[in-house]
PDB file of N, CA, C and O in Angstrom:
ATOM      1  N   UNK A   1       0.843  -1.172   0.000  1.00  0.00           N
ATOM      2  CA  UNK A   1       0.000   0.000   0.000  1.00  0.00           C
ATOM      3  C   UNK A   1       0.895   1.244   0.000  1.00  0.00           C
ATOM      4  O   UNK A   1       2.013   1.213   0.515  1.00  0.00           O
ATOM      5  N   UNK A   2       0.399   2.320  -0.573  1.00  0.00           N
ATOM      6  CA  UNK A   2       1.163   3.561  -0.644  1.00  0.00           C
ATOM      7  C   UNK A   2       0.591   4.554   0.364  1.00  0.00           C
ATOM      8  O   UNK A   2      -0.624   4.700   0.498  1.00  0.00           O
ATOM      9  N   UNK A   3       1.507   5.239   1.074  1.00  0.00           N
ATOM     10  CA  UNK A   3       1.136   6.244   2.068  1.00  0.00           C
ATOM     11  C   UNK A   3       1.812   7.571   1.735  1.00  0.00           C
ATOM     12  O   UNK A   3       2.906   7.610   1.172  1.00  0.00           O
ATOM     13  N   UNK A   4       1.134   8.646   2.096  1.00  0.00           N
ATOM     14  CA  UNK A   4       1.690   9.986   1.900  1.00  0.00           C
ATOM     15  C   UNK A   4       1.988  10.573   3.275  1.00  0.00           C
ATOM     16  O   UNK A   4       1.137  10.573   4.165  1.00  0.00           O
ATOM     17  N   UNK A   5       3.208  11.071   3.431  1.00  0.00           N
ATOM     18  CA  UNK A   5       3.609  11.718   4.685  1.00  0.00           C
ATOM     19  C   UNK A   5       3.787  13.206   4.435  1.00  0.00           C
ATOM     20  O   UNK A   5       4.432  13.607   3.466  1.00  0.00           O
ATOM     21  N   UNK A   6       3.217  14.016   5.303  1.00  0.00           N
ATOM     22  CA  UNK A   6       3.393  15.473   5.299  1.00  0.00           C
ATOM     23  C   UNK A   6       4.214  15.787   6.544  1.00  0.00           C
ATOM     24  O   UNK A   6       3.730  15.623   7.665  1.00  0.00           O
ATOM     25  N   UNK A   7       5.451  16.238   6.356  1.00  0.00           N
ATOM     26  CA  UNK A   7       6.405  16.415   7.450  1.00  0.00           C
ATOM     27  C   UNK A   7       6.709  17.901   7.631  1.00  0.00           C
ATOM     28  O   UNK A   7       6.960  18.614   6.659  1.00  0.00           O
ATOM     29  N   UNK A   8       6.684  18.355   8.869  1.00  0.00           N
ATOM     30  CA  UNK A   8       7.085  19.722   9.206  1.00  0.00           C
ATOM     31  C   UNK A   8       8.331  19.664  10.076  1.00  0.00           C
ATOM     32  O   UNK A   8       8.341  19.008  11.118  1.00  0.00           O
ATOM     33  N   UNK A   9       9.380  20.354   9.643  1.00  0.00           N
ATOM     34  CA  UNK A   9      10.636  20.435  10.392  1.00  0.00           C
ATOM     35  C   UNK A   9      10.806  21.884  10.821  1.00  0.00           C
ATOM     36  O   UNK A   9      10.793  22.790   9.987  1.00  0.00           O
ATOM     37  N   UNK A  10      10.964  22.103  12.124  1.00  0.00           N
ATOM     38  CA  UNK A  10      11.060  23.454  12.675  1.00  0.00           C
ATOM     39  C   UNK A  10      12.282  23.580  13.575  1.00  0.00           C
ATOM     40  O   UNK A  10      12.703  22.605  14.199  1.00  0.00           O
ATOM     41  N   UNK A  11      12.858  24.794  13.641  1.00  0.00           N
ATOM     42  CA  UNK A  11      13.958  24.988  14.588  1.00  0.00           C
ATOM     43  C   UNK A  11      13.433  24.854  16.019  1.00  0.00           C
ATOM     44  O   UNK A  11      12.290  25.212  16.303  1.00  0.00           O
ATOM     45  N   UNK A  12      14.261  24.346  16.901  1.00  0.00           N
ATOM     46  CA  UNK A  12      13.868  24.223  18.300  1.00  0.00           C
ATOM     47  C   UNK A  12      13.562  25.604  18.880  1.00  0.00           C
ATOM     48  O   UNK A  12      14.214  26.587  18.529  1.00  0.00           O
ATOM     49  N   UNK A  13      12.573  25.673  19.763  1.00  0.00           N
ATOM     50  CA  UNK A  13      12.158  26.949  20.350  1.00  0.00           C
ATOM     51  C   UNK A  13      13.285  27.640  21.104  1.00  0.00           C
ATOM     52  O   UNK A  13      13.324  28.869  21.168  1.00  0.00           O
ATOM     53  N   UNK A  14      14.199  26.868  21.673  1.00  0.00           N
ATOM     54  CA  UNK A  14      15.284  27.447  22.473  1.00  0.00           C
ATOM     55  C   UNK A  14      16.366  28.098  21.606  1.00  0.00           C
ATOM     56  O   UNK A  14      17.220  28.818  22.125  1.00  0.00           O
ATOM     57  N   UNK A  15      16.339  27.854  20.301  1.00  0.00           N
ATOM     58  CA  UNK A  15      17.367  28.382  19.411  1.00  0.00           C
ATOM     59  C   UNK A  15      16.887  29.621  18.673  1.00  0.00           C
ATOM     60  O   UNK A  15      15.693  29.796  18.432  1.00  0.00           O
ATOM     61  N   UNK A  16      17.831  30.471  18.320  1.00  0.00           N
ATOM     62  CA  UNK A  16      17.512  31.637  17.511  1.00  0.00           C
ATOM     63  C   UNK A  16      17.096  31.182  16.114  1.00  0.00           C
ATOM     64  O   UNK A  16      17.562  30.160  15.611  1.00  0.00           O
ATOM     65  N   UNK A  17      16.213  31.959  15.502  1.00  0.00           N
ATOM     66  CA  UNK A  17      15.754  31.679  14.149  1.00  0.00           C
ATOM     67  C   UNK A  17      15.927  32.952  13.330  1.00  0.00           C
ATOM     68  O   UNK A  17      15.003  33.761  13.258  1.00  0.00           O
ATOM     69  N   UNK A  18      17.097  33.149  12.707  1.00  0.00           N
ATOM     70  CA  UNK A  18      17.354  34.390  11.975  1.00  0.00           C
ATOM     71  C   UNK A  18      16.334  34.668  10.870  1.00  0.00           C
ATOM     72  O   UNK A  18      15.941  35.817  10.668  1.00  0.00           O
ATOM     73  N   UNK A  19      15.903  33.627  10.155  1.00  0.00           N
ATOM     74  CA  UNK A  19      14.902  33.830   9.109  1.00  0.00           C
ATOM     75  C   UNK A  19      13.575  34.286   9.713  1.00  0.00           C
ATOM     76  O   UNK A  19      12.931  35.200   9.199  1.00  0.00           O
ATOM     77  N   UNK A  20      13.180  33.650  10.793  1.00  0.00           N
ATOM     78  CA  UNK A  20      11.941  34.034  11.459  1.00  0.00           C
ATOM     79  C   UNK A  20      12.000  35.458  11.974  1.00  0.00           C
ATOM     80  O   UNK A  20      11.022  36.200  11.878  1.00  0.00           O
ATOM     81  N   UNK A  21      13.143  35.841  12.519  1.00  0.00           N
ATOM     82  CA  UNK A  21      13.307  37.205  13.022  1.00  0.00           C
ATOM     83  C   UNK A  21      13.215  38.215  11.891  1.00  0.00           C
ATOM     84  O   UNK A  21      12.585  39.262  12.048  1.00  0.00           O
ATOM     85  N   UNK A  22      13.837  37.916  10.749  1.00  0.00           N
ATOM     86  CA  UNK A  22      13.784  38.810   9.595  1.00  0.00           C
ATOM     87  C   UNK A  22      12.348  38.966   9.095  1.00  0.00           C
ATOM     88  O   UNK A  22      11.926  40.071   8.753  1.00  0.00           O
ATOM     89  N   UNK A  23      11.611  37.879   9.054  1.00  0.00           N
ATOM     90  CA  UNK A  23      10.212  37.949   8.623  1.00  0.00           C
ATOM     91  C   UNK A  23       9.386  38.744   9.628  1.00  0.00           C
ATOM     92  O   UNK A  23       8.568  39.577   9.236  1.00  0.00           O
ATOM     93  N   UNK A  24       9.593  38.495  10.916  1.00  0.00           N
ATOM     94  CA  UNK A  24       8.876  39.244  11.950  1.00  0.00           C
ATOM     95  C   UNK A  24       9.133  40.737  11.803  1.00  0.00           C
ATOM     96  O   UNK A  24       8.197  41.535  11.848  1.00  0.00           O
ATOM     97  N   UNK A  25      10.392  41.119  11.628  1.00  0.00           N
ATOM     98  CA  UNK A  25      10.729  42.541  11.475  1.00  0.00           C
ATOM     99  C   UNK A  25      10.113  43.136  10.212  1.00  0.00           C
ATOM    100  O   UNK A  25       9.721  44.303  10.209  1.00  0.00           O
ATOM    101  N   UNK A  26      10.023  42.357   9.152  1.00  0.00           N
ATOM    102  CA  UNK A  26       9.444  42.841   7.900  1.00  0.00           C
ATOM    103  C   UNK A  26       7.935  43.038   7.994  1.00  0.00           C
ATOM    104  O   UNK A  26       7.365  43.819   7.233  1.00  0.00           O
ATOM    105  N   UNK A  27       7.290  42.347   8.907  1.00  0.00           N
ATOM    106  CA  UNK A  27       5.841  42.509   9.065  1.00  0.00           C
ATOM    107  C   UNK A  27       5.490  43.961   9.383  1.00  0.00           C
ATOM    108  O   UNK A  27       4.476  44.477   8.911  1.00  0.00           O
ATOM    109  N   UNK A  28       6.323  44.612  10.176  1.00  0.00           N
ATOM    110  CA  UNK A  28       6.078  46.023  10.519  1.00  0.00           C
ATOM    111  C   UNK A  28       6.102  46.886   9.264  1.00  0.00           C
ATOM    112  O   UNK A  28       5.311  47.820   9.137  1.00  0.00           O
ATOM    113  N   UNK A  29       7.005  46.578   8.337  1.00  0.00           N
ATOM    114  CA  UNK A  29       7.163  47.368   7.117  1.00  0.00           C
ATOM    115  C   UNK A  29       5.970  47.272   6.175  1.00  0.00           C
ATOM    116  O   UNK A  29       5.751  48.162   5.353  1.00  0.00           O
ATOM    117  N   UNK A  30       5.199  46.193   6.293  1.00  0.00           N
ATOM    118  CA  UNK A  30       4.049  46.044   5.405  1.00  0.00           C
ATOM    119  C   UNK A  30       2.727  46.248   6.151  1.00  0.00           C
ATOM    120  O   UNK A  30       1.665  45.840   5.681  1.00  0.00           O
ATOM    121  N   UNK A  31       2.815  46.883   7.315  1.00  0.00           N
ATOM    122  CA  UNK A  31       1.601  47.230   8.053  1.00  0.00           C
ATOM    123  C   UNK A  31       0.993  46.107   8.862  1.00  0.00           C
ATOM    124  O   UNK A  31      -0.196  46.150   9.179  1.00  0.00           O
ATOM    125  N   UNK A  32       1.787  45.094   9.207  1.00  0.00           N
ATOM    126  CA  UNK A  32       1.274  43.954   9.984  1.00  0.00           C
ATOM    127  C   UNK A  32       2.067  43.784  11.276  1.00  0.00           C
ATOM    128  O   UNK A  32       2.511  42.684  11.604  1.00  0.00           O
ATOM    129  N   UNK A  33       2.236  44.873  11.994  1.00  0.00           N
ATOM    130  CA  UNK A  33       3.043  44.860  13.220  1.00  0.00           C
ATOM    131  C   UNK A  33       2.481  43.938  14.292  1.00  0.00           C
ATOM    132  O   UNK A  33       3.208  43.529  15.197  1.00  0.00           O
ATOM    133  N   UNK A  34       1.200  43.607  14.203  1.00  0.00           N
ATOM    134  CA  UNK A  34       0.601  42.717  15.206  1.00  0.00           C
ATOM    135  C   UNK A  34       1.015  41.257  15.029  1.00  0.00           C
ATOM    136  O   UNK A  34       0.731  40.427  15.892  1.00  0.00           O
ATOM    137  N   UNK A  35       1.680  40.935  13.925  1.00  0.00           N
ATOM    138  CA  UNK A  35       2.192  39.577  13.716  1.00  0.00           C
ATOM    139  C   UNK A  35       3.605  39.510  14.271  1.00  0.00           C
ATOM    140  O   UNK A  35       4.491  40.238  13.823  1.00  0.00           O
ATOM    141  N   UNK A  36       3.814  38.637  15.243  1.00  0.00           N
ATOM    142  CA  UNK A  36       5.113  38.507  15.903  1.00  0.00           C
ATOM    143  C   UNK A  36       5.463  37.029  16.071  1.00  0.00           C
ATOM    144  O   UNK A  36       4.632  36.152  15.833  1.00  0.00           O
ATOM    145  N   UNK A  37       6.684  36.772  16.477  1.00  0.00           N
ATOM    146  CA  UNK A  37       7.098  35.409  16.821  1.00  0.00           C
ATOM    147  C   UNK A  37       7.121  34.447  15.652  1.00  0.00           C
ATOM    148  O   UNK A  37       6.849  33.259  15.827  1.00  0.00           O
ATOM    149  N   UNK A  38       7.436  34.929  14.475  1.00  0.00           N
ATOM    150  CA  UNK A  38       7.476  34.059  13.292  1.00  0.00           C
ATOM    151  C   UNK A  38       8.657  33.090  13.409  1.00  0.00           C
ATOM    152  O   UNK A  38       9.765  33.490  13.768  1.00  0.00           O
ATOM    153  N   UNK A  39       8.410  31.832  13.105  1.00  0.00           N
ATOM    154  CA  UNK A  39       9.448  30.807  13.032  1.00  0.00           C
ATOM    155  C   UNK A  39       9.377  30.213  11.632  1.00  0.00           C
ATOM    156  O   UNK A  39       8.288  29.894  11.154  1.00  0.00           O
ATOM    157  N   UNK A  40      10.500  30.061  10.977  1.00  0.00           N
ATOM    158  CA  UNK A  40      10.539  29.546   9.612  1.00  0.00           C
ATOM    159  C   UNK A  40      11.135  28.153   9.628  1.00  0.00           C
ATOM    160  O   UNK A  40      12.217  27.934  10.174  1.00  0.00           O
ATOM    161  N   UNK A  41      10.424  27.214   9.026  1.00  0.00           N
ATOM    162  CA  UNK A  41      10.889  25.839   8.946  1.00  0.00           C
ATOM    163  C   UNK A  41      10.740  25.306   7.530  1.00  0.00           C
ATOM    164  O   UNK A  41      10.724  26.067   6.563  1.00  0.00           O
ATOM    165  N   UNK A  42      10.631  23.980   7.422  1.00  0.00           N
ATOM    166  CA  UNK A  42      10.488  23.324   6.121  1.00  0.00           C
ATOM    167  C   UNK A  42       9.293  22.389   6.154  1.00  0.00           C
ATOM    168  O   UNK A  42       8.953  21.808   7.185  1.00  0.00           O
ATOM    169  N   UNK A  43       8.667  22.264   4.991  1.00  0.00           N
ATOM    170  CA  UNK A  43       7.587  21.285   4.835  1.00  0.00           C
ATOM    171  C   UNK A  43       8.038  20.298   3.767  1.00  0.00           C
ATOM    172  O   UNK A  43       8.460  20.697   2.682  1.00  0.00           O
ATOM    173  N   UNK A  44       7.948  19.015   4.076  1.00  0.00           N
ATOM    174  CA  UNK A  44       8.391  17.958   3.167  1.00  0.00           C
ATOM    175  C   UNK A  44       7.233  16.991   2.957  1.00  0.00           C
ATOM    176  O   UNK A  44       6.586  16.568   3.916  1.00  0.00           O
ATOM    177  N   UNK A  45       6.976  16.644   1.702  1.00  0.00           N
ATOM    178  CA  UNK A  45       5.961  15.638   1.377  1.00  0.00           C
ATOM    179  C   UNK A  45       6.680  14.478   0.708  1.00  0.00           C
ATOM    180  O   UNK A  45       7.496  14.677  -0.191  1.00  0.00           O
ATOM    181  N   UNK A  46       6.372  13.269   1.150  1.00  0.00           N
ATOM    182  CA  UNK A  46       6.955  12.098   0.517  1.00  0.00           C
ATOM    183  C   UNK A  46       5.951  10.965   0.501  1.00  0.00           C
ATOM    184  O   UNK A  46       4.964  10.974   1.236  1.00  0.00           O
ATOM    185  N   UNK A  47       6.219   9.998  -0.344  1.00  0.00           N
ATOM    186  CA  UNK A  47       5.375   8.814  -0.450  1.00  0.00           C
ATOM    187  C   UNK A  47       6.206   7.601  -0.086  1.00  0.00           C
ATOM    188  O   UNK A  47       7.391   7.526  -0.411  1.00  0.00           O
ATOM    189  N   UNK A  48       5.579   6.655   0.588  1.00  0.00           N
ATOM    190  CA  UNK A  48       6.282   5.443   1.004  1.00  0.00           C
ATOM    191  C   UNK A  48       5.387   4.234   0.739  1.00  0.00           C
ATOM    192  O   UNK A  48       4.190   4.258   1.027  1.00  0.00           O
ATOM    193  N   UNK A  49       5.984   3.185   0.189  1.00  0.00           N
ATOM    194  CA  UNK A  49       5.285   1.913   0.003  1.00  0.00           C
ATOM    195  C   UNK A  49       5.573   1.047   1.215  1.00  0.00           C
ATOM    196  O   UNK A  49       6.731   0.829   1.572  1.00  0.00           O
ATOM    197  N   UNK A  50       4.519   0.555   1.843  1.00  0.00           N
ATOM    198  CA  UNK A  50       4.680  -0.296   3.027  1.00  0.00           C
ATOM    199  C   UNK A  50       3.476  -1.228   3.136  1.00  0.00           C
ATOM    200  O   UNK A  50       2.405  -0.944   2.600  1.00  0.00           O
ATOM    201  N   UNK A  51       3.667  -2.336   3.832  1.00  0.00           N
ATOM    202  CA  UNK A  51       2.594  -3.319   4.002  1.00  0.00           C
ATOM    203  C   UNK A  51       1.539  -2.872   5.001  1.00  0.00           C
ATOM    204  O   UNK A  51       0.404  -3.348   4.959  1.00  0.00           O
ATOM    205  N   UNK A  52       1.904  -1.955   5.905  1.00  0.00           N
ATOM    206  CA  UNK A  52       0.947  -1.476   6.908  1.00  0.00           C
ATOM    207  C   UNK A  52       1.258  -0.027   7.261  1.00  0.00           C
ATOM    208  O   UNK A  52       2.345   0.479   6.980  1.00  0.00           O
ATOM    209  N   UNK A  53       0.289   0.623   7.877  1.00  0.00           N
ATOM    210  CA  UNK A  53       0.487   2.006   8.294  1.00  0.00           C
ATOM    211  C   UNK A  53       1.567   2.091   9.369  1.00  0.00           C
ATOM    212  O   UNK A  53       2.333   3.054   9.400  1.00  0.00           O
ATOM    213  N   UNK A  54       1.636   1.100  10.241  1.00  0.00           N
ATOM    214  CA  UNK A  54       2.642   1.086  11.304  1.00  0.00           C
ATOM    215  C   UNK A  54       4.053   1.020  10.716  1.00  0.00           C
ATOM    216  O   UNK A  54       4.960   1.711  11.178  1.00  0.00           O
ATOM    217  N   UNK A  55       4.224   0.185   9.698  1.00  0.00           N
ATOM    218  CA  UNK A  55       5.533   0.066   9.051  1.00  0.00           C
ATOM    219  C   UNK A  55       5.885   1.356   8.302  1.00  0.00           C
ATOM    220  O   UNK A  55       7.035   1.795   8.324  1.00  0.00           O
ATOM    221  N   UNK A  56       4.905   1.954   7.648  1.00  0.00           N
ATOM    222  CA  UNK A  56       5.127   3.228   6.958  1.00  0.00           C
ATOM    223  C   UNK A  56       5.520   4.307   7.963  1.00  0.00           C
ATOM    224  O   UNK A  56       6.406   5.121   7.703  1.00  0.00           O
ATOM    225  N   UNK A  57       4.849   4.301   9.108  1.00  0.00           N
ATOM    226  CA  UNK A  57       5.159   5.265  10.165  1.00  0.00           C
ATOM    227  C   UNK A  57       6.614   5.112  10.630  1.00  0.00           C
ATOM    228  O   UNK A  57       7.316   6.105  10.819  1.00  0.00           O
ATOM    229  N   UNK A  58       7.057   3.874  10.809  1.00  0.00           N
ATOM    230  CA  UNK A  58       8.435   3.606  11.230  1.00  0.00           C
ATOM    231  C   UNK A  58       9.437   4.095  10.178  1.00  0.00           C
ATOM    232  O   UNK A  58      10.474   4.662  10.523  1.00  0.00           O
ATOM    233  N   UNK A  59       9.126   3.874   8.903  1.00  0.00           N
ATOM    234  CA  UNK A  59      10.032   4.286   7.831  1.00  0.00           C
ATOM    235  C   UNK A  59      10.135   5.812   7.744  1.00  0.00           C
ATOM    236  O   UNK A  59      11.228   6.350   7.568  1.00  0.00           O
ATOM    237  N   UNK A  60       9.008   6.506   7.865  1.00  0.00           N
ATOM    238  CA  UNK A  60       9.022   7.969   7.818  1.00  0.00           C
ATOM    239  C   UNK A  60       9.771   8.515   9.029  1.00  0.00           C
ATOM    240  O   UNK A  60      10.554   9.456   8.899  1.00  0.00           O
ATOM    241  N   UNK A  61       9.540   7.938  10.196  1.00  0.00           N
ATOM    242  CA  UNK A  61      10.238   8.378  11.403  1.00  0.00           C
ATOM    243  C   UNK A  61      11.747   8.183  11.242  1.00  0.00           C
ATOM    244  O   UNK A  61      12.526   9.055  11.626  1.00  0.00           O
ATOM    245  N   UNK A  62      12.157   7.062  10.686  1.00  0.00           N
ATOM    246  CA  UNK A  62      13.582   6.807  10.464  1.00  0.00           C
ATOM    247  C   UNK A  62      14.172   7.816   9.475  1.00  0.00           C
ATOM    248  O   UNK A  62      15.289   8.293   9.673  1.00  0.00           O
ATOM    249  N   UNK A  63      13.430   8.143   8.415  1.00  0.00           N
ATOM    250  CA  UNK A  63      13.906   9.134   7.442  1.00  0.00           C
ATOM    251  C   UNK A  63      14.086  10.496   8.109  1.00  0.00           C
ATOM    252  O   UNK A  63      15.060  11.199   7.841  1.00  0.00           O
ATOM    253  N   UNK A  64      13.147  10.863   8.976  1.00  0.00           N
ATOM    254  CA  UNK A  64      13.248  12.145   9.686  1.00  0.00           C
ATOM    255  C   UNK A  64      14.451  12.164  10.624  1.00  0.00           C
ATOM    256  O   UNK A  64      15.192  13.145  10.671  1.00  0.00           O
ATOM    257  N   UNK A  65      14.638  11.087  11.361  1.00  0.00           N
ATOM    258  CA  UNK A  65      15.744  11.015  12.317  1.00  0.00           C
ATOM    259  C   UNK A  65      17.110  10.979  11.642  1.00  0.00           C
ATOM    260  O   UNK A  65      18.058  11.610  12.111  1.00  0.00           O
ATOM    261  N   UNK A  66      17.208  10.240  10.541  1.00  0.00           N
ATOM    262  CA  UNK A  66      18.511  10.007   9.915  1.00  0.00           C
ATOM    263  C   UNK A  66      18.900  11.033   8.855  1.00  0.00           C
ATOM    264  O   UNK A  66      20.086  11.224   8.589  1.00  0.00           O
ATOM    265  N   UNK A  67      17.903  11.702   8.242  1.00  0.00           N
ATOM    266  CA  UNK A  67      18.239  12.541   7.093  1.00  0.00           C
ATOM    267  C   UNK A  67      17.516  13.888   7.055  1.00  0.00           C
ATOM    268  O   UNK A  67      18.135  14.912   6.769  1.00  0.00           O
ATOM    269  N   UNK A  68      16.240  13.896   7.334  1.00  0.00           N
ATOM    270  CA  UNK A  68      15.435  15.091   7.068  1.00  0.00           C
ATOM    271  C   UNK A  68      15.502  16.163   8.143  1.00  0.00           C
ATOM    272  O   UNK A  68      15.157  17.315   7.879  1.00  0.00           O
ATOM    273  N   UNK A  69      15.934  15.816   9.339  1.00  0.00           N
ATOM    274  CA  UNK A  69      16.035  16.821  10.403  1.00  0.00           C
ATOM    275  C   UNK A  69      17.354  16.663  11.150  1.00  0.00           C
ATOM    276  O   UNK A  69      17.932  15.577  11.207  1.00  0.00           O
ATOM    277  N   UNK A  70      17.809  17.762  11.716  1.00  0.00           N
ATOM    278  CA  UNK A  70      19.003  17.769  12.551  1.00  0.00           C
ATOM    279  C   UNK A  70      18.520  17.792  13.999  1.00  0.00           C
ATOM    280  O   UNK A  70      18.040  18.822  14.474  1.00  0.00           O
ATOM    281  N   UNK A  71      18.641  16.682  14.696  1.00  0.00           N
ATOM    282  CA  UNK A  71      18.071  16.541  16.039  1.00  0.00           C
ATOM    283  C   UNK A  71      18.658  17.512  17.056  1.00  0.00           C
ATOM    284  O   UNK A  71      18.046  17.755  18.097  1.00  0.00           O
ATOM    285  N   UNK A  72      19.814  18.062  16.778  1.00  0.00           N
ATOM    286  CA  UNK A  72      20.427  19.027  17.699  1.00  0.00           C
ATOM    287  C   UNK A  72      19.729  20.371  17.610  1.00  0.00           C
ATOM    288  O   UNK A  72      19.618  21.079  18.610  1.00  0.00           O
ATOM    289  N   UNK A  73      19.256  20.731  16.415  1.00  0.00           N
ATOM    290  CA  UNK A  73      18.702  22.069  16.195  1.00  0.00           C
ATOM    291  C   UNK A  73      17.233  22.095  15.795  1.00  0.00           C
ATOM    292  O   UNK A  73      16.620  23.162  15.798  1.00  0.00           O
ATOM    293  N   UNK A  74      16.650  20.941  15.449  1.00  0.00           N
ATOM    294  CA  UNK A  74      15.303  20.932  14.891  1.00  0.00           C
ATOM    295  C   UNK A  74      14.433  19.848  15.518  1.00  0.00           C
ATOM    296  O   UNK A  74      14.918  18.853  16.058  1.00  0.00           O
ATOM    297  N   UNK A  75      13.136  20.083  15.422  1.00  0.00           N
ATOM    298  CA  UNK A  75      12.157  19.062  15.788  1.00  0.00           C
ATOM    299  C   UNK A  75      11.299  18.794  14.552  1.00  0.00           C
ATOM    300  O   UNK A  75      11.291  19.589  13.612  1.00  0.00           O
ATOM    301  N   UNK A  76      10.587  17.685  14.560  1.00  0.00           N
ATOM    302  CA  UNK A  76       9.726  17.374  13.423  1.00  0.00           C
ATOM    303  C   UNK A  76       8.432  16.736  13.902  1.00  0.00           C
ATOM    304  O   UNK A  76       8.361  16.119  14.965  1.00  0.00           O
ATOM    305  N   UNK A  77       7.417  16.913  13.074  1.00  0.00           N
ATOM    306  CA  UNK A  77       6.138  16.221  13.249  1.00  0.00           C
ATOM    307  C   UNK A  77       5.719  15.773  11.860  1.00  0.00           C
ATOM    308  O   UNK A  77       6.135  16.346  10.853  1.00  0.00           O
ATOM    309  N   UNK A  78       4.883  14.732  11.822  1.00  0.00           N
ATOM    310  CA  UNK A  78       4.371  14.324  10.516  1.00  0.00           C
ATOM    311  C   UNK A  78       2.994  13.693  10.641  1.00  0.00           C
ATOM    312  O   UNK A  78       2.604  13.168  11.684  1.00  0.00           O
ATOM    313  N   UNK A  79       2.276  13.771   9.523  1.00  0.00           N
ATOM    314  CA  UNK A  79       0.965  13.169   9.402  1.00  0.00           C
ATOM    315  C   UNK A  79       1.044  12.148   8.273  1.00  0.00           C
ATOM    316  O   UNK A  79       1.589  12.444   7.209  1.00  0.00           O
ATOM    317  N   UNK A  80       0.514  10.967   8.488  1.00  0.00           N
ATOM    318  CA  UNK A  80       0.603   9.890   7.524  1.00  0.00           C
ATOM    319  C   UNK A  80      -0.799   9.474   7.114  1.00  0.00           C
ATOM    320  O   UNK A  80      -1.635   9.159   7.961  1.00  0.00           O
ATOM    321  N   UNK A  81      -1.054   9.474   5.808  1.00  0.00           N
ATOM    322  CA  UNK A  81      -2.360   9.096   5.274  1.00  0.00           C
ATOM    323  C   UNK A  81      -2.177   8.132   4.113  1.00  0.00           C
ATOM    324  O   UNK A  81      -1.128   8.116   3.469  1.00  0.00           O
ATOM    325  N   UNK A  82      -3.199   7.331   3.852  1.00  0.00           N
ATOM    326  CA  UNK A  82      -3.158   6.494   2.655  1.00  0.00           C
ATOM    327  C   UNK A  82      -3.184   7.388   1.432  1.00  0.00           C
ATOM    328  O   UNK A  82      -3.928   8.368   1.381  1.00  0.00           O
ATOM    329  N   UNK A  83      -2.366   7.045   0.443  1.00  0.00           N
ATOM    330  CA  UNK A  83      -2.298   7.864  -0.781  1.00  0.00           C
ATOM    331  C   UNK A  83      -3.310   7.377  -1.804  1.00  0.00           C
ATOM    332  O   UNK A  83      -3.403   7.939  -2.895  1.00  0.00           O
TER     333      UNK A  83
END
């Protein structure tokens, strides 16, 4: 069976986010000063073939841990659905 994973990788809250800070500061310039605390991350979509949802979940988790995120600086979440 084929599954689709939607993965969000974000910088850890304890770390500085220069991109997020730049976007937050730019909000004032376009008249949206009430928007604050912007954090910029990545969104990744992938497909995985697996015999079960549990196995697909394990494969996506392994991909996130080993390649798609840096555990020292980032956290990740994902949603897994049948494709």
